[in-house]
N, CA and C atoms as a LAMMPS dump frame, in Angstrom:
ITEM: TIMESTEP
0
ITEM: NUMBER OF ATOMS
696
ITEM: BOX BOUNDS ff ff ff
-5.0000000000000000e+02 5.0000000000000000e+02
-5.0000000000000000e+02 5.0000000000000000e+02
-5.0000000000000000e+02 5.0000000000000000e+02
ITEM: ATOMS id mol type element x y z
1 1 1 N -453.122 379.979 229.284
2 1 2 C -452.367 378.755 229.544
3 1 3 C -451.785 378.185 228.248
4 2 1 N -452.628 378.16 227.185
5 2 2 C -452.146 377.621 225.917
6 2 3 C -450.972 378.427 225.381
7 3 1 N -451.067 379.75 225.499
8 3 2 C -449.973 380.607 225.026
9 3 3 C -448.704 380.345 225.812
10 4 1 N -448.857 380.134 227.113
11 4 2 C -447.689 379.857 227.966
12 4 3 C -447.043 378.537 227.573
13 5 1 N -447.863 377.537 227.325
14 5 2 C -447.338 376.229 226.908
15 5 3 C -446.629 376.342 225.569
16 6 1 N -447.271 377.015 224.617
17 6 2 C -446.709 377.122 223.279
18 6 3 C -445.399 377.903 223.279
19 7 1 N -445.38 379.031 223.987
20 7 2 C -444.172 379.857 224.02
21 7 3 C -443.014 379.124 224.682
22 8 1 N -443.284 378.485 225.829
23 8 2 C -442.229 377.746 226.535
24 8 3 C -441.674 376.624 225.668
25 9 1 N -442.576 375.897 224.995
26 9 2 C -442.142 374.764 224.176
27 9 3 C -441.329 375.211 222.971
28 10 1 N -441.727 376.306 222.343
29 10 2 C -441.013 376.787 221.167
30 10 3 C -439.586 377.199 221.516
31 11 1 N -439.437 377.977 222.588
32 11 2 C -438.101 378.414 222.985
33 11 3 C -437.246 377.231 223.422
34 12 1 N -437.793 376.386 224.308
35 12 2 C -437.027 375.267 224.844
36 12 3 C -436.706 374.235 223.771
37 13 1 N -437.709 373.895 222.942
38 13 2 C -437.502 372.879 221.915
39 13 3 C -436.53 373.315 220.842
40 14 1 N -436.647 374.565 220.406
41 14 2 C -435.736 375.062 219.37
42 14 3 C -434.298 375.105 219.877
43 15 1 N -434.118 375.559 221.125
44 15 2 C -432.766 375.647 221.687
45 15 3 C -432.148 374.265 221.857
46 16 1 N -432.917 373.341 222.455
47 16 2 C -432.399 371.982 222.657
48 16 3 C -432.175 371.285 221.324
49 17 1 N -433.089 371.484 220.363
50 17 2 C -432.941 370.862 219.051
51 17 3 C -431.725 371.366 218.297
52 18 1 N -431.444 372.657 218.412
53 18 2 C -430.273 373.214 217.734
54 18 3 C -428.984 372.641 218.309
55 19 1 N -428.922 372.508 219.63
56 19 2 C -427.728 371.926 220.26
57 19 3 C -427.599 370.457 219.875
58 20 1 N -428.724 369.731 219.896
59 20 2 C -428.693 368.311 219.521
60 20 3 C -428.251 368.149 218.07
61 21 1 N -428.755 369.008 217.187
62 21 2 C -428.369 368.933 215.773
63 21 3 C -426.883 369.194 215.599
64 22 1 N -426.351 370.137 216.354
65 22 2 C -424.919 370.434 216.282
66 22 3 C -424.088 369.241 216.73
67 23 1 N -424.52 368.594 217.813
68 23 2 C -423.809 367.409 218.305
69 23 3 C -423.885 366.274 217.292
70 24 1 N -425.028 366.138 216.641
71 24 2 C -425.179 365.087 215.637
72 24 3 C -424.262 365.318 214.436
73 25 1 N -424.14 366.565 214.023
74 25 2 C -423.272 366.864 212.888
75 25 3 C -421.815 366.526 213.198
76 26 1 N -421.416 366.758 214.443
77 26 2 C -420.022 366.541 214.824
78 26 3 C -419.737 365.066 215.119
79 27 1 N -420.662 364.392 215.813
80 27 2 C -420.365 363.049 216.317
81 27 3 C -421.086 361.916 215.578
82 28 1 N -422.305 362.154 215.09
83 28 2 C -423.078 361.074 214.476
84 28 3 C -422.925 361.051 212.963
85 29 1 N -422.934 362.216 212.329
86 29 2 C -422.881 362.245 210.873
87 29 3 C -421.642 361.551 210.302
88 30 1 N -420.434 361.731 210.87
89 30 2 C -419.277 361.013 210.326
90 30 3 C -419.456 359.493 210.362
91 31 1 N -420.119 358.988 211.406
92 31 2 C -420.352 357.546 211.505
93 31 3 C -421.315 357.097 210.409
94 32 1 N -422.36 357.895 210.16
95 32 2 C -423.314 357.566 209.1
96 32 3 C -422.647 357.595 207.73
97 33 1 N -421.842 358.615 207.488
98 33 2 C -421.146 358.711 206.202
99 33 3 C -420.189 357.536 206.008
100 34 1 N -419.559 357.115 207.088
101 34 2 C -418.658 355.957 207.034
102 34 3 C -419.456 354.705 206.67
103 35 1 N -420.617 354.533 207.31
104 35 2 C -421.453 353.36 207.039
105 35 3 C -421.954 353.364 205.599
106 36 1 N -422.257 354.539 205.07
107 36 2 C -422.756 354.627 203.694
108 36 3 C -421.709 354.182 202.682
109 37 1 N -420.434 354.31 203.01
110 37 2 C -419.382 353.834 202.108
111 37 3 C -419.447 352.318 201.961
112 38 1 N -419.792 351.631 203.059
113 38 2 C -419.943 350.17 202.987
114 38 3 C -421.26 349.8 202.308
115 39 1 N -422.308 350.585 202.58
116 39 2 C -423.606 350.311 201.968
117 39 3 C -423.531 350.425 200.443
118 40 1 N -422.769 351.39 199.958
119 40 2 C -422.65 351.603 198.51
120 40 3 C -421.652 350.652 197.857
121 41 1 N -420.838 349.962 198.659
122 41 2 C -419.85 349.052 198.112
123 41 3 C -418.492 349.692 197.865
124 42 1 N -418.364 350.984 198.201
125 42 2 C -417.075 351.652 198.006
126 42 3 C -416.017 351.061 198.923
127 43 1 N -416.437 350.653 200.117
128 43 2 C -415.559 349.926 201.025
129 43 3 C -416.152 348.543 201.265
130 44 1 N -415.288 347.547 201.413
131 44 2 C -415.732 346.179 201.667
132 44 3 C -415.005 345.673 202.903
133 45 1 N -415.79 345.165 203.845
134 45 2 C -415.206 344.768 205.127
135 45 3 C -414.856 343.298 205.187
136 46 1 N -415.681 342.45 204.571
137 46 2 C -415.533 341.019 204.763
138 46 3 C -414.786 340.353 203.608
139 47 1 N -413.839 341.065 203.043
140 47 2 C -413.103 340.496 201.93
141 47 3 C -411.777 339.882 202.309
142 48 1 N -411.406 339.92 203.565
143 48 2 C -410.159 339.333 204.008
144 48 3 C -409.037 340.335 204.15
145 49 1 N -409.012 341.36 203.291
146 49 2 C -407.958 342.37 203.378
147 49 3 C -408.332 343.42 204.424
148 50 1 N -407.317 343.978 205.048
149 50 2 C -407.555 345.016 206.055
150 50 3 C -408.092 346.279 205.387
151 51 1 N -409.046 346.923 206.051
152 51 2 C -409.667 348.142 205.538
153 51 3 C -409.448 349.249 206.558
154 52 1 N -409.073 350.418 206.09
155 52 2 C -408.82 351.515 207.011
156 52 3 C -410.066 351.86 207.828
157 53 1 N -409.876 352.156 209.089
158 53 2 C -410.972 352.58 209.956
159 53 3 C -411.148 354.088 209.931
160 54 1 N -410.289 354.761 209.171
161 54 2 C -410.35 356.228 209.13
162 54 3 C -410.316 356.715 207.677
163 55 1 N -411.372 356.438 206.913
164 55 2 C -411.4 356.902 205.524
165 55 3 C -411.602 358.407 205.465
166 56 1 N -411.309 358.971 204.325
167 56 2 C -411.514 360.412 204.148
168 56 3 C -413.001 360.671 203.924
169 57 1 N -413.584 361.47 204.814
170 57 2 C -415.019 361.751 204.769
171 57 3 C -415.257 363.227 204.52
172 58 1 N -416.415 363.575 203.94
173 58 2 C -416.746 364.996 203.756
174 58 3 C -416.847 365.704 205.103
175 59 1 N -416.485 366.977 205.145
176 59 2 C -416.572 367.745 206.375
177 59 3 C -417.987 368.233 206.632
178 60 1 N -418.156 368.89 207.782
179 60 2 C -419.458 369.453 208.136
180 60 3 C -419.858 370.514 207.124
181 61 1 N -421.114 370.48 206.708
182 61 2 C -421.7 371.417 205.756
183 61 3 C -421.064 371.317 204.368
184 62 1 N -420.424 370.175 204.064
185 62 2 C -419.955 369.964 202.689
186 62 3 C -421.154 369.744 201.769
187 63 1 N -422.222 369.166 202.324
188 63 2 C -423.502 369.046 201.612
189 63 3 C -424.478 369.947 202.37
190 64 1 N -424.497 371.218 202.002
191 64 2 C -425.22 372.225 202.775
192 64 3 C -426.709 371.912 202.876
193 65 1 N -427.315 371.494 201.78
194 65 2 C -428.757 371.233 201.797
195 65 3 C -429.109 370.094 202.755
196 66 1 N -428.357 369.009 202.677
197 66 2 C -428.619 367.864 203.546
198 66 3 C -428.434 368.236 205.009
199 67 1 N -427.352 368.928 205.325
200 67 2 C -427.075 369.274 206.715
201 67 3 C -428.068 370.295 207.254
202 68 1 N -428.438 371.27 206.42
203 68 2 C -429.406 372.278 206.859
204 68 3 C -430.761 371.636 207.126
205 69 1 N -431.185 370.727 206.256
206 69 2 C -432.454 370.033 206.468
207 69 3 C -432.404 369.174 207.721
208 70 1 N -431.249 368.58 207.986
209 70 2 C -431.085 367.774 209.19
210 70 3 C -431.239 368.628 210.446
211 71 1 N -430.642 369.822 210.425
212 71 2 C -430.753 370.727 211.573
213 71 3 C -432.205 371.153 211.772
214 72 1 N -432.867 371.53 210.688
215 72 2 C -434.259 371.984 210.781
216 72 3 C -435.157 370.857 211.288
217 73 1 N -434.974 369.653 210.74
218 73 2 C -435.805 368.527 211.144
219 73 3 C -435.589 368.204 212.626
220 74 1 N -434.339 368.24 213.081
221 74 2 C -434.051 367.952 214.482
222 74 3 C -434.695 368.985 215.405
223 75 1 N -434.618 370.255 215.02
224 75 2 C -435.239 371.307 215.826
225 75 3 C -436.756 371.126 215.888
226 76 1 N -437.364 370.777 214.758
227 76 2 C -438.809 370.56 214.741
228 76 3 C -439.193 369.339 215.585
229 77 1 N -438.384 368.295 215.5
230 77 2 C -438.675 367.08 216.271
231 77 3 C -438.647 367.364 217.768
232 78 1 N -437.589 368.024 218.225
233 78 2 C -437.479 368.291 219.664
234 78 3 C -438.47 369.356 220.124
235 79 1 N -438.884 370.237 219.233
236 79 2 C -439.946 371.177 219.584
237 79 3 C -441.254 370.427 219.807
238 80 1 N -441.517 369.435 218.961
239 80 2 C -442.706 368.606 219.15
240 80 3 C -442.656 367.843 220.463
241 81 1 N -441.49 367.246 220.773
242 81 2 C -441.339 366.557 222.052
243 81 3 C -441.581 367.526 223.214
244 82 1 N -441.029 368.72 223.084
245 82 2 C -441.129 369.686 224.176
246 82 3 C -442.559 370.155 224.398
247 83 1 N -443.343 370.25 223.331
248 83 2 C -444.764 370.586 223.496
249 83 3 C -445.454 369.575 224.406
250 84 1 N -445.15 368.308 224.213
251 84 2 C -445.738 367.26 225.053
252 84 3 C -445.238 367.391 226.49
253 85 1 N -443.928 367.611 226.652
254 85 2 C -443.34 367.723 227.986
255 85 3 C -443.932 368.906 228.753
256 86 1 N -444.028 370.066 228.092
257 86 2 C -444.552 371.256 228.766
258 86 3 C -446.022 371.068 229.136
259 87 1 N -446.785 370.426 228.259
260 87 2 C -448.184 370.155 228.583
261 87 3 C -448.291 369.274 229.823
262 88 1 N -447.428 368.263 229.916
263 88 2 C -447.419 367.402 231.1
264 88 3 C -446.938 368.159 232.331
265 89 1 N -445.984 369.071 232.14
266 89 2 C -445.517 369.901 233.257
267 89 3 C -446.661 370.75 233.822
268 90 1 N -447.5 371.262 232.927
269 90 2 C -448.622 372.086 233.386
270 90 3 C -449.591 371.26 234.234
271 91 1 N -449.785 369.995 233.842
272 91 2 C -450.647 369.113 234.628
273 91 3 C -450.031 368.847 235.994
274 92 1 N -448.719 368.553 235.998
275 92 2 C -448.033 368.274 237.263
276 92 3 C -448.06 369.482 238.192
277 93 1 N -447.842 370.669 237.622
278 93 2 C -447.873 371.879 238.442
279 93 3 C -449.274 372.107 239.006
280 94 1 N -450.283 371.789 238.213
281 94 2 C -451.65 371.921 238.695
282 94 3 C -451.954 370.992 239.849
283 95 1 N -451.185 369.9 239.97
284 95 2 C -451.355 368.955 241.075
285 95 3 C -450.469 369.3 242.267
286 96 1 N -449.79 370.442 242.165
287 96 2 C -448.984 370.912 243.297
288 96 3 C -447.513 370.582 243.239
289 97 1 N -447.017 370.061 242.116
290 97 2 C -445.607 369.708 242.01
291 97 3 C -444.809 370.889 241.456
292 98 1 N -443.59 371.046 241.943
293 98 2 C -442.738 372.152 241.527
294 98 3 C -442.143 371.871 240.15
295 99 1 N -442.174 372.872 239.301
296 99 2 C -441.599 372.754 237.957
297 99 3 C -440.69 373.944 237.712
298 100 1 N -439.402 373.691 237.495
299 100 2 C -438.451 374.734 237.14
300 100 3 C -437.294 374.098 236.378
301 101 1 N -436.258 374.869 236.122
302 101 2 C -435.146 374.349 235.344
303 101 3 C -434.444 373.184 236.006
304 102 1 N -434.382 373.199 237.337
305 102 2 C -433.681 372.122 238.048
306 102 3 C -434.488 370.827 238.03
307 103 1 N -435.76 370.904 238.383
308 103 2 C -436.584 369.698 238.339
309 103 3 C -436.812 369.242 236.897
310 104 1 N -436.651 370.173 235.959
311 104 2 C -436.802 369.817 234.557
312 104 3 C -435.78 368.792 234.09
313 105 1 N -434.626 368.746 234.764
314 105 2 C -433.615 367.745 234.417
315 105 3 C -434.19 366.341 234.591
316 106 1 N -434.962 366.147 235.672
317 106 2 C -435.58 364.845 235.911
318 106 3 C -436.619 364.531 234.834
319 107 1 N -437.349 365.552 234.397
320 107 2 C -438.283 365.363 233.293
321 107 3 C -437.533 364.93 232.03
322 108 1 N -436.386 365.552 231.801
323 108 2 C -435.59 365.199 230.635
324 108 3 C -435.083 363.767 230.696
325 109 1 N -434.633 363.335 231.868
326 109 2 C -434.166 361.962 232.026
327 109 3 C -435.302 360.968 231.774
328 110 1 N -436.493 361.31 232.267
329 110 2 C -437.648 360.444 232.044
330 110 3 C -437.992 360.386 230.553
331 111 1 N -437.897 361.53 229.881
332 111 2 C -438.151 361.552 228.443
333 111 3 C -437.149 360.716 227.673
334 112 1 N -435.89 360.769 228.075
335 112 2 C -434.859 359.959 227.421
336 112 3 C -435.151 358.476 227.586
337 113 1 N -435.524 358.08 228.796
338 113 2 C -435.846 356.667 229.032
339 113 3 C -437.012 356.237 228.154
340 114 1 N -438.042 357.079 228.081
341 114 2 C -439.252 356.711 227.339
342 114 3 C -439.016 356.661 225.835
343 115 1 N -438.337 357.658 225.287
344 115 2 C -438.242 357.798 223.833
345 115 3 C -437.002 357.128 223.241
346 116 1 N -435.916 357.066 224.001
347 116 2 C -434.667 356.522 223.457
348 116 3 C -434.278 355.186 224.085
349 117 1 N -434.111 355.188 225.415
350 117 2 C -433.527 354.014 226.058
351 117 3 C -434.458 352.812 226.056
352 118 1 N -435.741 353.03 226.391
353 118 2 C -436.672 351.891 226.463
354 118 3 C -436.812 351.181 225.119
355 119 1 N -437.127 351.869 224.027
356 119 2 C -437.201 351.146 222.747
357 119 3 C -435.836 350.671 222.255
358 120 1 N -434.787 351.456 222.532
359 120 2 C -433.455 351.09 222.068
360 120 3 C -432.863 349.907 222.794
361 121 1 N -433.423 349.552 223.951
362 121 2 C -432.927 348.398 224.711
363 121 3 C -433.073 347.109 223.902
364 122 1 N -434.139 347.021 223.101
365 122 2 C -434.369 345.839 222.267
366 122 3 C -434.222 346.138 220.781
367 123 1 N -434.609 347.352 220.384
368 123 2 C -434.513 347.753 218.978
369 123 3 C -433.492 348.878 218.886
370 124 1 N -432.227 348.498 218.803
371 124 2 C -431.137 349.47 218.878
372 124 3 C -431.094 350.368 217.644
373 125 1 N -430.566 351.6 217.79
374 125 2 C -430.377 352.479 216.622
375 125 3 C -429.525 351.768 215.565
376 126 1 N -429.888 351.933 214.302
377 126 2 C -429.243 351.187 213.225
378 126 3 C -428.62 352.115 212.192
379 127 1 N -427.473 351.735 211.693
380 127 2 C -426.838 352.466 210.598
381 127 3 C -427.384 351.952 209.274
382 128 1 N -427.211 352.693 208.18
383 128 2 C -427.661 352.218 206.865
384 128 3 C -426.942 350.925 206.465
385 129 1 N -427.681 350.068 205.802
386 129 2 C -427.063 348.868 205.252
387 129 3 C -427.12 347.638 206.124
388 130 1 N -427.714 347.723 207.325
389 130 2 C -427.782 346.547 208.183
390 130 3 C -429.124 345.853 207.997
391 131 1 N -429.2 344.588 208.389
392 131 2 C -430.442 343.834 208.282
393 131 3 C -431.478 344.404 209.244
394 132 1 N -432.731 344.455 208.814
395 132 2 C -433.801 344.999 209.655
396 132 3 C -435.121 344.367 209.274
397 133 1 N -436.037 344.315 210.238
398 133 2 C -437.372 343.782 209.997
399 133 3 C -438.219 344.824 209.264
400 134 1 N -439.467 344.469 209
401 134 2 C -440.386 345.366 208.299
402 134 3 C -440.52 346.698 209.028
403 135 1 N -440.432 347.787 208.28
404 135 2 C -440.45 349.12 208.888
405 135 3 C -441.753 349.38 209.635
406 136 1 N -442.887 349.019 209.038
407 136 2 C -444.183 349.29 209.658
408 136 3 C -444.311 348.55 210.987
409 137 1 N -443.881 347.299 211.015
410 137 2 C -443.949 346.515 212.257
411 137 3 C -443.062 347.128 213.332
412 138 1 N -441.881 347.588 212.938
413 138 2 C -440.98 348.224 213.915
414 138 3 C -441.554 349.524 214.431
415 139 1 N -442.217 350.292 213.556
416 139 2 C -442.814 351.549 213.983
417 139 3 C -443.917 351.319 215.008
418 140 1 N -444.746 350.305 214.792
419 140 2 C -445.813 349.987 215.742
420 140 3 C -445.212 349.605 217.093
421 141 1 N -444.203 348.73 217.058
422 141 2 C -443.57 348.296 218.31
423 141 3 C -442.909 349.479 219.006
424 142 1 N -442.219 350.332 218.24
425 142 2 C -441.547 351.491 218.836
426 142 3 C -442.559 352.421 219.5
427 143 1 N -443.64 352.733 218.809
428 143 2 C -444.646 353.641 219.358
429 143 3 C -445.272 353.063 220.629
430 144 1 N -445.609 351.768 220.596
431 144 2 C -446.206 351.141 221.773
432 144 3 C -445.233 351.155 222.952
433 145 1 N -443.957 350.918 222.677
434 145 2 C -442.955 350.917 223.738
435 145 3 C -442.774 352.3 224.344
436 146 1 N -442.755 353.326 223.502
437 146 2 C -442.616 354.694 223.996
438 146 3 C -443.811 355.068 224.878
439 147 1 N -445.017 354.728 224.444
440 147 2 C -446.219 355.067 225.219
441 147 3 C -446.209 354.353 226.564
442 148 1 N -445.93 353.045 226.57
443 148 2 C -445.924 352.308 227.836
444 148 3 C -444.814 352.796 228.761
445 149 1 N -443.65 353.122 228.2
446 149 2 C -442.554 353.633 229.028
447 149 3 C -442.881 355.006 229.593
448 150 1 N -443.536 355.853 228.796
449 150 2 C -443.914 357.185 229.267
450 150 3 C -444.918 357.092 230.419
451 151 1 N -445.895 356.212 230.272
452 151 2 C -446.863 356.006 231.358
453 151 3 C -446.151 355.477 232.593
454 152 1 N -445.204 354.574 232.403
455 152 2 C -444.452 354.026 233.532
456 152 3 C -443.654 355.117 234.24
457 153 1 N -443.025 356.008 233.485
458 153 2 C -442.271 357.103 234.085
459 153 3 C -443.184 358.011 234.918
460 154 1 N -444.387 358.265 234.402
461 154 2 C -445.342 359.096 235.138
462 154 3 C -445.756 358.42 236.445
463 155 1 N -446.006 357.105 236.399
464 155 2 C -446.408 356.379 237.6
465 155 3 C -445.285 356.336 238.623
466 156 1 N -444.051 356.191 238.155
467 156 2 C -442.904 356.182 239.081
468 156 3 C -442.738 357.538 239.734
469 157 1 N -442.928 358.604 238.949
470 157 2 C -442.719 359.957 239.474
471 157 3 C -443.847 360.402 240.395
472 158 1 N -445.08 360.082 240.02
473 158 2 C -446.216 360.647 240.741
474 158 3 C -447.126 359.603 241.382
475 159 1 N -446.77 358.317 241.239
476 159 2 C -447.561 357.285 241.901
477 159 3 C -447.402 357.372 243.416
478 160 1 N -448.438 357.003 244.127
479 160 2 C -448.425 357.174 245.587
480 160 3 C -448.502 355.864 246.348
481 161 1 N -448.458 354.732 245.623
482 161 2 C -448.546 353.455 246.323
483 161 3 C -447.796 352.376 245.559
484 162 1 N -447.681 351.216 246.188
485 162 2 C -446.917 350.108 245.62
486 162 3 C -447.528 349.614 244.318
487 163 1 N -448.847 349.665 244.219
488 163 2 C -449.514 349.186 243.004
489 163 3 C -449.056 349.99 241.788
490 164 1 N -448.883 351.306 241.958
491 164 2 C -448.425 352.153 240.856
492 164 3 C -447.046 351.721 240.371
493 165 1 N -446.165 351.397 241.302
494 165 2 C -444.809 351.001 240.937
495 165 3 C -444.79 349.63 240.267
496 166 1 N -445.662 348.726 240.729
497 166 2 C -445.742 347.403 240.111
498 166 3 C -446.251 347.527 238.672
499 167 1 N -447.287 348.353 238.474
500 167 2 C -447.809 348.57 237.121
501 167 3 C -446.738 349.181 236.23
502 168 1 N -445.962 350.131 236.786
503 168 2 C -444.889 350.762 236.017
504 168 3 C -443.849 349.73 235.587
505 169 1 N -443.482 348.834 236.504
506 169 2 C -442.494 347.801 236.172
507 169 3 C -443.006 346.883 235.072
508 170 1 N -444.292 346.515 235.145
509 170 2 C -444.876 345.646 234.118
510 170 3 C -444.88 346.353 232.765
511 171 1 N -445.248 347.639 232.77
512 171 2 C -445.289 348.389 231.513
513 171 3 C -443.897 348.519 230.895
514 172 1 N -442.879 348.677 231.727
515 172 2 C -441.522 348.791 231.209
516 172 3 C -441.023 347.478 230.608
517 173 1 N -441.409 346.358 231.219
518 173 2 C -440.896 345.059 230.776
519 173 3 C -441.695 344.452 229.63
520 174 1 N -443.001 344.745 229.576
521 174 2 C -443.891 344.044 228.641
522 174 3 C -443.436 344.084 227.185
523 175 1 N -443.08 345.259 226.619
524 175 2 C -442.681 345.268 225.197
525 175 3 C -441.466 344.396 224.913
526 176 1 N -440.556 344.286 225.88
527 176 2 C -439.331 343.529 225.66
528 176 3 C -439.567 342.037 225.847
529 177 1 N -440.529 341.697 226.704
530 177 2 C -440.903 340.293 226.839
531 177 3 C -441.599 339.824 225.566
532 178 1 N -442.47 340.675 225.019
533 178 2 C -443.123 340.361 223.742
534 178 3 C -442.087 340.293 222.628
535 179 1 N -441.154 341.258 222.64
536 179 2 C -440.063 341.267 221.67
537 179 3 C -440.322 342.167 220.483
538 180 1 N -439.277 342.822 220.023
539 180 2 C -439.37 343.69 218.851
540 180 3 C -439.259 342.853 217.577
541 181 1 N -439.818 343.348 216.464
542 181 2 C -439.67 342.634 215.191
543 181 3 C -438.187 342.504 214.815
544 182 1 N -437.778 341.322 214.406
545 182 2 C -436.379 341.067 214.05
546 182 3 C -436.295 340.523 212.624
547 183 1 N -435.185 340.767 211.942
548 183 2 C -435.017 340.22 210.583
549 183 3 C -434.856 338.707 210.632
550 184 1 N -435.219 338.057 209.54
551 184 2 C -435.086 336.603 209.484
552 184 3 C -433.628 336.176 209.365
553 185 1 N -432.812 337.019 208.71
554 185 2 C -431.402 336.692 208.538
555 185 3 C -430.57 337.926 208.857
556 186 1 N -429.398 337.718 209.413
557 186 2 C -428.473 338.812 209.676
558 186 3 C -427.548 338.981 208.485
559 187 1 N -427.733 340.074 207.776
560 187 2 C -426.914 340.375 206.612
561 187 3 C -426.507 341.838 206.667
562 188 1 N -425.621 342.221 205.782
563 188 2 C -425.239 343.622 205.719
564 188 3 C -423.738 343.79 205.665
565 189 1 N -423.275 344.776 204.921
566 189 2 C -421.843 344.95 204.707
567 189 3 C -421.146 345.811 205.755
568 190 1 N -421.907 346.421 206.692
569 190 2 C -421.312 347.391 207.617
570 190 3 C -420.671 346.678 208.8
571 191 1 N -419.427 346.999 209.141
572 191 2 C -418.766 346.386 210.302
573 191 3 C -419.545 346.635 211.586
574 192 1 N -419.519 345.648 212.473
575 192 2 C -420.258 345.778 213.733
576 192 3 C -419.709 346.911 214.592
577 193 1 N -418.418 347.214 214.439
578 193 2 C -417.833 348.302 215.237
579 193 3 C -418.492 349.643 214.921
580 194 1 N -418.823 349.848 213.642
581 194 2 C -419.475 351.096 213.241
582 194 3 C -420.894 351.153 213.813
583 195 1 N -421.6 350.017 213.748
584 195 2 C -422.943 349.971 214.309
585 195 3 C -422.946 350.234 215.803
586 196 1 N -421.962 349.673 216.506
587 196 2 C -421.886 349.88 217.951
588 196 3 C -421.582 351.336 218.282
589 197 1 N -420.667 351.933 217.529
590 197 2 C -420.327 353.343 217.768
591 197 3 C -421.522 354.238 217.499
592 198 1 N -422.27 353.936 216.434
593 198 2 C -423.446 354.738 216.109
594 198 3 C -424.487 354.658 217.228
595 199 1 N -424.753 353.452 217.711
596 199 2 C -425.734 353.284 218.776
597 199 3 C -425.308 354.025 220.038
598 200 1 N -424.022 353.914 220.384
599 200 2 C -423.527 354.577 221.591
600 200 3 C -423.658 356.095 221.479
601 201 1 N -423.282 356.643 220.334
602 201 2 C -423.367 358.093 220.17
603 201 3 C -424.813 358.576 220.057
604 202 1 N -425.665 357.768 219.448
605 202 2 C -427.085 358.13 219.365
606 202 3 C -427.683 358.206 220.762
607 203 1 N -427.361 357.242 221.615
608 203 2 C -427.853 357.274 222.991
609 203 3 C -427.27 358.452 223.765
610 204 1 N -425.97 358.691 223.594
611 204 2 C -425.331 359.782 224.321
612 204 3 C -425.907 361.141 223.961
613 205 1 N -426.08 361.387 222.677
614 205 2 C -426.641 362.669 222.231
615 205 3 C -428.116 362.756 222.612
616 206 1 N -428.82 361.634 222.547
617 206 2 C -430.215 361.631 222.978
618 206 3 C -430.352 361.999 224.439
619 207 1 N -429.462 361.467 225.277
620 207 2 C -429.485 361.806 226.701
621 207 3 C -429.226 363.289 226.914
622 208 1 N -428.19 363.817 226.264
623 208 2 C -427.873 365.239 226.404
624 208 3 C -429.031 366.112 225.938
625 209 1 N -429.62 365.752 224.79
626 209 2 C -430.714 366.548 224.242
627 209 3 C -431.925 366.546 225.153
628 210 1 N -432.264 365.393 225.709
629 210 2 C -433.45 365.32 226.564
630 210 3 C -433.244 366.037 227.897
631 211 1 N -432.041 365.975 228.434
632 211 2 C -431.763 366.747 229.654
633 211 3 C -431.933 368.237 229.375
634 212 1 N -431.469 368.676 228.215
635 212 2 C -431.639 370.075 227.831
636 212 3 C -433.11 370.413 227.612
637 213 1 N -433.849 369.51 226.984
638 213 2 C -435.289 369.732 226.782
639 213 3 C -435.983 369.95 228.113
640 214 1 N -435.74 369.063 229.067
641 214 2 C -436.384 369.184 230.364
642 214 3 C -435.983 370.428 231.112
643 215 1 N -434.671 370.719 231.121
644 215 2 C -434.183 371.886 231.846
645 215 3 C -434.681 373.182 231.218
646 216 1 N -434.572 373.295 229.897
647 216 2 C -435.047 374.495 229.2
648 216 3 C -436.559 374.659 229.347
649 217 1 N -437.291 373.546 229.242
650 217 2 C -438.748 373.607 229.357
651 217 3 C -439.152 374.105 230.734
652 218 1 N -438.515 373.577 231.786
653 218 2 C -438.827 374.037 233.139
654 218 3 C -438.468 375.495 233.344
655 219 1 N -437.331 375.891 232.795
656 219 2 C -436.884 377.287 232.946
657 219 3 C -437.852 378.244 232.255
658 220 1 N -438.16 377.967 230.992
659 220 2 C -439.052 378.878 230.253
660 220 3 C -440.482 378.823 230.786
661 221 1 N -440.871 377.67 231.326
662 221 2 C -442.201 377.567 231.93
663 221 3 C -442.334 378.531 233.108
664 222 1 N -441.327 378.553 233.964
665 222 2 C -441.344 379.477 235.099
666 222 3 C -441.186 380.924 234.651
667 223 1 N -440.345 381.143 233.655
668 223 2 C -440.142 382.505 233.161
669 223 3 C -441.43 383.073 232.572
670 224 1 N -442.152 382.254 231.822
671 224 2 C -443.416 382.704 231.252
672 224 3 C -444.455 382.949 232.33
673 225 1 N -444.392 382.165 233.419
674 225 2 C -445.318 382.373 234.524
675 225 3 C -445.07 383.739 235.173
676 226 1 N -443.804 384.075 235.392
677 226 2 C -443.469 385.371 235.988
678 226 3 C -443.851 386.525 235.053
679 227 1 N -443.651 386.286 233.755
680 227 2 C -444.02 387.329 232.771
681 227 3 C -445.537 387.551 232.759
682 228 1 N -446.292 386.444 232.867
683 228 2 C -447.748 386.568 232.891
684 228 3 C -448.227 387.277 234.136
685 229 1 N -447.615 386.958 235.29
686 229 2 C -447.995 387.596 236.544
687 229 3 C -447.666 389.078 236.52
688 230 1 N -446.542 389.44 235.908
689 230 2 C -446.124 390.838 235.877
690 230 3 C -447.066 391.698 235.028
691 231 1 N -447.707 391.067 234.032
692 231 2 C -448.589 391.802 233.139
693 231 3 C -450.061 391.529 233.431
694 232 1 N -450.319 390.859 234.571
695 232 2 C -451.708 390.563 234.92
696 232 3 C -452.409 391.817 235.461
């Protein structure tokens, strides 16, 4: 069982992570590089004069080391996520639920809600140079929100009574009612348009990546099951 989980997660996580990294290089990295120009002071937004919205930016792989490390880190991150997803899939299958590439899409959507959308609803993705609260406090809030949202997704998917759904709703709302750590003052040189574009693209790529994680995980999970049966 452990070998099946590990093999499925490695294949699914690496594939989804590579696609996510490619999307980030094309759609997210230019936004980050644009924001860094304001963070460094090379561009100034609030000076009264009009500033171009389309500055000349380095192309993909112009900084090979940075981009390669970004791809590797993204693949490792999604492989780690996929290990958790596949382990949960094994539990669900043991309870009689069907797990394959098609149902894996729903797993991916649930993962996106838990890891991206739920914490991002109050603590949105941020570009460099914007005001932010203490990192440690934000990390604690983010982790707690992800855990409560993940439990809520499980209760919604596999709960069998109204009490399960009520508990799920409370778990989803509680972190946002408590509130995420916020900065005391709003400062920063980066235009709000760049921050909004970054958040939108981060959510979009996160959704695509998680759907791929779920679908690939379900597919490889079933494929490994057939391979194990054939060699039993």
